[in-house]
DSSP file (Angstrom, degrees, kcal/mol; ACC not computed):
  #  RESIDUE AA STRUCTURE BP1 BP2  ACC     N-H-->O    O-->H-N    N-H-->O    O-->H-N    TCO  KAPPA ALPHA  PHI   PSI    X-CA   Y-CA   Z-CA
    1    1 A M              0   0    0      0, 0.0     2,-0.1     0, 0.0    31,-0.1   0.000 360.0 360.0 360.0 147.4  104.9  103.7  111.2
    2    2 A A        -     0   0    0      1,-0.1    31,-0.2    29,-0.1    82,-0.2  -0.389 360.0-142.8 -72.0 146.3  101.2  103.2  110.5
    3    3 A D  S    S+     0   0    0     29,-2.8     2,-0.3     1,-0.2    81,-0.3   0.801  84.5   4.5 -72.0 -31.4   98.7  102.6  113.2
    4    4 A V  E     -a   33   0A   0     28,-1.3    30,-2.1    79,-0.1     2,-0.5  -0.985  63.2-131.3-152.6 154.4   96.8  100.2  111.0
    5    5 A T  E     -a   34   0A   0     79,-3.4     2,-0.5    -2,-0.3    30,-0.2  -0.966  21.5-159.8-110.3 129.3   96.9   98.5  107.6
    6    6 A I  E     -a   35   0A   0     28,-3.1    30,-3.2    -2,-0.5     2,-0.5  -0.941   4.8-156.4-110.4 123.8   93.7   98.7  105.6
    7    7 A A  E     -a   36   0A   0     -2,-0.5     2,-0.5    28,-0.2    30,-0.2  -0.886  10.6-177.1-105.1 126.5   93.3   96.1  102.8
    8    8 A V  E     -a   37   0A   0     28,-3.3    30,-2.7    -2,-0.5     2,-0.3  -0.987   9.0-165.3-120.0 124.9   90.9   96.9   99.9
    9    9 A T  E     -a   38   0A   0     -2,-0.5     2,-0.4    28,-0.2    30,-0.2  -0.842   5.5-168.5-112.2 148.4   90.5   94.2   97.3
   10   10 A R  E     +a   39   0A   0     28,-2.3    30,-2.9    -2,-0.3    31,-0.2  -0.995  17.4 162.2-136.9 130.6   89.0   94.4   93.8
   11   11 A Y  S    S-     0   0    0     -2,-0.4    -1,-0.1    28,-0.2    56,-0.0   0.771  85.2 -22.9-105.1 -65.1   88.0   91.6   91.5
   12   12 A D  S    S+     0   0    0      2,-0.1     3,-0.1    27,-0.0    -2,-0.0   0.192  90.7 135.0-136.7  16.3   85.6   93.1   88.9
   13   13 A E        -     0   0    0      1,-0.1    28,-0.0     2,-0.1    -3,-0.0  -0.390  63.1 -98.7 -68.0 146.7   84.2   96.2   90.6
   14   14 A P     >  -     0   0    0      0, 0.0     4,-2.0     0, 0.0     3,-0.3  -0.252  28.8-112.9 -64.9 153.8   84.1   99.3   88.4
   15   15 A D  H  > S+     0   0    0      1,-0.2     4,-3.1     2,-0.2     5,-0.2   0.888 114.7  55.8 -53.7 -43.1   86.8  101.9   88.7
   16   16 A Q  H  > S+     0   0    0      1,-0.2     4,-2.6     2,-0.2    -1,-0.2   0.892 106.4  49.1 -63.2 -39.8   84.4  104.5   90.1
   17   17 A L  H  > S+     0   0    0     -3,-0.3     4,-1.9     2,-0.2    -1,-0.2   0.935 114.6  45.1 -64.1 -45.9   83.2  102.3   92.9
   18   18 A A  H  X S+     0   0    0     -4,-2.0     4,-2.3     1,-0.2    -2,-0.2   0.914 113.1  51.3 -62.0 -43.2   86.8  101.5   93.9
   19   19 A R  H  X S+     0   0    0     -4,-3.1     4,-2.9    -5,-0.2     5,-0.2   0.901 107.7  52.1 -63.2 -42.1   87.8  105.2   93.6
   20   20 A D  H  X S+     0   0    0     -4,-2.6     4,-1.9     2,-0.2    -1,-0.2   0.916 111.3  47.3 -60.8 -43.3   84.9  106.3   95.8
   21   21 A A  H  X S+     0   0    0     -4,-1.9     4,-1.7     1,-0.2    -2,-0.2   0.918 115.3  45.0 -64.7 -42.7   86.0  103.8   98.5
   22   22 A L  H  X S+     0   0    0     -4,-2.3     4,-2.1     2,-0.2    -2,-0.2   0.875 109.8  54.5 -71.3 -36.6   89.6  104.9   98.3
   23   23 A D  H  X S+     0   0    0     -4,-2.9     4,-1.1     1,-0.2    -1,-0.2   0.901 106.7  53.1 -61.4 -39.6   88.8  108.6   98.2
   24   24 A S  H >< S+     0   0    0     -4,-1.9     3,-0.5    -5,-0.2     4,-0.2   0.910 108.8  48.8 -61.5 -42.5   86.8  108.1  101.5
   25   25 A L  H >< S+     0   0    0     -4,-1.7     3,-1.5     1,-0.2    -1,-0.2   0.882 105.7  58.2 -64.2 -37.5   89.9  106.5  103.1
   26   26 A A  H 3< S+     0   0    0     -4,-2.1    -1,-0.2     1,-0.3    -2,-0.2   0.755 101.3  56.7 -65.4 -23.5   92.1  109.3  101.9
   27   27 A R  T << S+     0   0    0     -4,-1.1    -1,-0.3    -3,-0.5    -2,-0.2   0.449  79.4 119.6 -87.3  -0.9   89.9  111.8  103.8
   28   28 A Q    <   -     0   0    0     -3,-1.5     2,-0.3    -4,-0.2     3,-0.2  -0.325  48.8-155.2 -66.2 148.5   90.3  110.1  107.2
   29   29 A Q        +     0   0    0      1,-0.2     3,-0.1     3,-0.0    -2,-0.1  -0.856  61.1  24.6-124.7 158.8   91.9  112.1  109.9
   30   30 A D  S    S+     0   0    0     -2,-0.3     2,-0.3     1,-0.1    -1,-0.2   0.803  98.1  96.3  60.1  34.7   93.8  111.4  113.1
   31   31 A V        -     0   0    0     -3,-0.2     2,-0.6     2,-0.1    -1,-0.1  -0.983  62.7-144.4-149.7 141.3   95.1  108.1  111.9
   32   32 A A        +     0   0    0     -2,-0.3   -29,-2.8   -31,-0.1   -28,-1.3  -0.934  38.2 167.7-103.1 122.7   98.3  106.8  110.3
   33   33 A A  E     -ab   4  58A   0     24,-2.1    26,-2.5    -2,-0.6     2,-0.5  -0.970  38.3-144.3-141.3 149.9   97.5  104.1  107.9
   34   34 A D  E     -ab   5  59A   0    -30,-2.1   -28,-3.1    -2,-0.3     2,-0.6  -0.976  23.2-156.9-105.9 123.2   98.9  102.0  105.1
   35   35 A V  E     -ab   6  60A   0     24,-3.7    26,-2.9    -2,-0.5     2,-0.6  -0.910   3.2-162.0-104.2 117.9   96.2  101.2  102.5
   36   36 A L  E     -ab   7  61A   0    -30,-3.2   -28,-3.3    -2,-0.6     2,-0.8  -0.888   0.7-164.7 -99.4 117.8   96.8   98.1  100.4
   37   37 A F  E     -ab   8  62A   0     24,-3.1    26,-2.9    -2,-0.6     2,-0.9  -0.882   3.7-164.7-104.0 103.5   94.8   98.1   97.2
   38   38 A L  E     -ab   9  63A   0    -30,-2.7   -28,-2.3    -2,-0.8     2,-0.6  -0.791  10.6-165.9 -94.2 106.9   94.9   94.5   95.9
   39   39 A D  E     +ab  10  64A   0     24,-1.4    26,-2.2    -2,-0.9     3,-0.4  -0.836  24.4 179.0-106.4 115.2   93.7   94.8   92.3
   40   40 A Q  S    S+     0   0    0    -30,-2.9    27,-0.2    -2,-0.6   -29,-0.1   0.322  88.2  52.9 -91.2   6.3   92.8   91.7   90.4
   41   41 A R  S    S-     0   0    0    -31,-0.2    -1,-0.2    25,-0.1    25,-0.1  -0.465  89.7-160.6-134.1  59.0   91.8   93.9   87.4
   42   42 A H        +     0   0    0     -3,-0.4    -2,-0.0    23,-0.3    -4,-0.0  -0.132  18.7 173.8 -59.0 132.2   95.1   95.8   87.1
   43   43 A N     >  -     0   0    0      1,-0.1     4,-2.6     2,-0.0     5,-0.2  -0.944  22.3-152.1-137.2 111.3   95.0   99.1   85.2
   44   44 A P  H  > S+     0   0    0      0, 0.0     4,-1.9     0, 0.0     5,-0.1   0.819  96.0  51.7 -58.2 -34.8   98.3  101.1   85.3
   45   45 A V  H  > S+     0   0    0      2,-0.2     4,-1.7     1,-0.2     5,-0.1   0.932 112.8  45.0 -68.1 -43.9   96.5  104.5   84.9
   46   46 A F  H  > S+     0   0    0      1,-0.2     4,-2.3     2,-0.2    -1,-0.2   0.889 109.8  56.1 -65.0 -38.8   94.1  103.7   87.7
   47   47 A A  H  X S+     0   0    0     -4,-2.6     4,-2.5     1,-0.2    -1,-0.2   0.901 106.2  50.6 -60.6 -41.2   97.0  102.5   89.9
   48   48 A G  H  X S+     0   0    0     -4,-1.9     4,-1.5     1,-0.2    -1,-0.2   0.891 109.4  50.7 -64.2 -38.8   98.9  105.8   89.4
   49   49 A A  H  < S+     0   0    0     -4,-1.7     4,-0.3     2,-0.2    -2,-0.2   0.888 110.2  50.3 -65.8 -38.7   95.8  107.7   90.5
   50   50 A V  H >< S+     0   0    0     -4,-2.3     3,-1.9     1,-0.2     4,-0.2   0.950 110.4  47.9 -63.7 -49.7   95.4  105.5   93.6
   51   51 A E  H >< S+     0   0    0     -4,-2.5     3,-1.4     1,-0.3     9,-0.3   0.793 102.2  65.9 -64.2 -25.8   99.0  106.0   94.6
   52   52 A G  T 3< S+     0   0    0     -4,-1.5    -1,-0.3     1,-0.2    -2,-0.2   0.617  87.0  70.7 -68.9 -12.4   98.5  109.7   94.1
   53   53 A L  T <  S+     0   0    0     -3,-1.9    -1,-0.2    -4,-0.3    -2,-0.2   0.593  74.5 119.7 -77.8 -10.6   96.1  109.7   97.0
   54   54 A S    <   +     0   0    0     -3,-1.4     5,-0.2    -4,-0.2   -28,-0.0  -0.185  37.5 176.6 -61.1 146.4   98.9  109.2   99.5
   55   55 A S        -     0   0    0      3,-3.0     5,-0.0     0, 0.0    -2,-0.0  -0.815  49.9 -90.1-134.8 174.6   99.6  111.8  102.2
   56   56 A P  S    S+     0   0    0      0, 0.0     3,-0.1     0, 0.0    -2,-0.1   0.834 128.5  39.0 -59.2 -29.4  102.1  111.9  105.0
   57   57 A E  S    S+     0   0    0      1,-0.2   -24,-2.1   -25,-0.1     2,-0.5   0.829 120.5  40.1 -90.0 -34.2   99.5  110.2  107.2
   58   58 A I  E     -b   33   0A   0    -26,-0.2    -3,-3.0    -5,-0.1     2,-0.5  -0.960  67.2-164.5-125.6 117.9   98.0  107.7  104.8
   59   59 A Q  E     -b   34   0A   0    -26,-2.5   -24,-3.7    -2,-0.5     2,-0.5  -0.875   6.6-154.5-104.2 129.5  100.0  105.8  102.3
   60   60 A F  E     -b   35   0A   0     -2,-0.5     2,-0.4    -9,-0.3   -24,-0.2  -0.892  12.7-177.5-104.7 129.8   98.3  104.0   99.4
   61   61 A N  E     -b   36   0A   0    -26,-2.9   -24,-3.1    -2,-0.5     2,-0.5  -0.993  14.8-147.6-129.9 126.9  100.1  101.0   97.8
   62   62 A V  E     -b   37   0A   0     -2,-0.4   -24,-0.2   -26,-0.2   -26,-0.1  -0.797  11.7-173.3 -95.5 132.3   98.7   99.2   94.7
   63   63 A H  E     -b   38   0A   0    -26,-2.9   -24,-1.4    -2,-0.5     2,-0.3  -0.896  12.4-153.0-124.0  98.6   99.4   95.5   94.5
   64   64 A P  E     +b   39   0A   0      0, 0.0     2,-0.3     0, 0.0   -24,-0.2  -0.574  25.0 176.6 -69.9 130.3   98.3   93.9   91.2
   65   65 A I        -     0   0    0    -26,-2.2   -23,-0.3    -2,-0.3     8,-0.1  -0.881  35.4 -83.4-131.7 163.6   97.5   90.3   91.8
   66   66 A A        -     0   0    0     -2,-0.3     2,-1.2     1,-0.1     3,-0.3  -0.341  47.1-109.0 -64.7 145.7   96.2   87.4   89.7
   67   67 A A  S    S+     0   0    0      1,-0.2    -1,-0.1   -27,-0.2     3,-0.1  -0.658  71.8 122.3 -81.5  97.7   92.4   87.2   89.4
   68   68 A H        -     0   0    0     -2,-1.2     2,-0.3     1,-0.3    -1,-0.2   0.670  68.4 -48.4-117.7 -70.7   91.5   84.1   91.5
   69   69 A S     >  -     0   0    0     -3,-0.3     4,-2.1     1,-0.1    -1,-0.3  -0.969  46.2 -97.1-162.8 169.5   89.0   84.8   94.3
   70   70 A L  H  > S+     0   0    0     -2,-0.3     4,-2.5     2,-0.2     5,-0.2   0.901 122.9  53.2 -63.9 -41.6   88.2   87.1   97.2
   71   71 A S  H  > S+     0   0    0      2,-0.2     4,-2.3     1,-0.2    -1,-0.2   0.909 108.1  50.6 -61.3 -42.3   89.8   84.6   99.6
   72   72 A F  H  > S+     0   0    0      1,-0.2     4,-2.2     2,-0.2    -1,-0.2   0.935 111.0  48.7 -60.1 -46.6   93.0   84.6   97.5
   73   73 A A  H  X S+     0   0    0     -4,-2.1     4,-2.1     1,-0.2    -2,-0.2   0.897 110.9  49.8 -62.5 -41.6   93.1   88.4   97.6
   74   74 A R  H  X S+     0   0    0     -4,-2.5     4,-2.1     2,-0.2    -1,-0.2   0.903 110.0  50.5 -65.1 -40.6   92.6   88.6  101.3
   75   75 A N  H  X S+     0   0    0     -4,-2.3     4,-1.9     1,-0.2    -1,-0.2   0.897 109.5  51.4 -64.0 -38.8   95.4   86.1  101.9
   76   76 A E  H  X S+     0   0    0     -4,-2.2     4,-2.0     1,-0.2    -1,-0.2   0.885 107.5  53.8 -63.6 -38.3   97.7   88.2   99.7
   77   77 A A  H  X S+     0   0    0     -4,-2.1     4,-1.6     1,-0.2    -2,-0.2   0.910 106.5  51.1 -62.6 -42.4   96.7   91.3  101.8
   78   78 A I  H  < S+     0   0    0     -4,-2.1    -1,-0.2     1,-0.2    -2,-0.2   0.909 111.3  48.1 -61.3 -42.1   97.7   89.5  105.0
   79   79 A R  H  < S+     0   0    0     -4,-1.9    -1,-0.2     1,-0.2    -2,-0.2   0.857 115.1  45.5 -66.8 -34.0  101.1   88.6  103.5
   80   80 A A  H  < S+     0   0    0     -4,-2.0    -1,-0.2    -5,-0.1    -2,-0.2   0.672  87.5 109.3 -83.8 -18.3  101.6   92.2  102.2
   81   81 A A     <  -     0   0    0     -4,-1.6     4,-0.1    -3,-0.2   -76,-0.0  -0.345  44.1-172.3 -67.1 135.1  100.6   93.9  105.4
   82   82 A A  S    S+     0   0    0      2,-0.1     2,-0.1    -2,-0.1    -1,-0.1   0.695  71.3  25.3 -94.8 -25.2  103.4   95.6  107.4
   83   83 A G  S    S-     0   0    0      1,-0.2   -79,-0.1   -49,-0.1     2,-0.1  -0.425 108.1 -44.6-122.9-163.9  101.2   96.5  110.4
   84   84 A D              0   0    0    -81,-0.3   -79,-3.4   -82,-0.2    -1,-0.2  -0.419 360.0 360.0 -67.0 141.9   98.1   95.3  112.2
   85   85 A I              0   0    0    -81,-0.2   -78,-0.2    -2,-0.1    -1,-0.1   0.391 360.0 360.0-100.7 360.0   95.2   94.6  109.9
């Protein structure tokens, strides 16, 4: 089980900015984490690349959600989290 759940939300940020943030999370050591990427700008190719970052310690999960607001995305993250946020 993960030590922590990390929620990353995207509304209209470019793919490269989101990828840089997620790559940084993938390089973390000495922690077991579930990373929830709540994407309000869903791109199936990008989603596959994100899930490909998973390792035994850090699991990446993409959740495409409707484009509403940052508050909406954060509330969805809380609902989707399996562990402590």
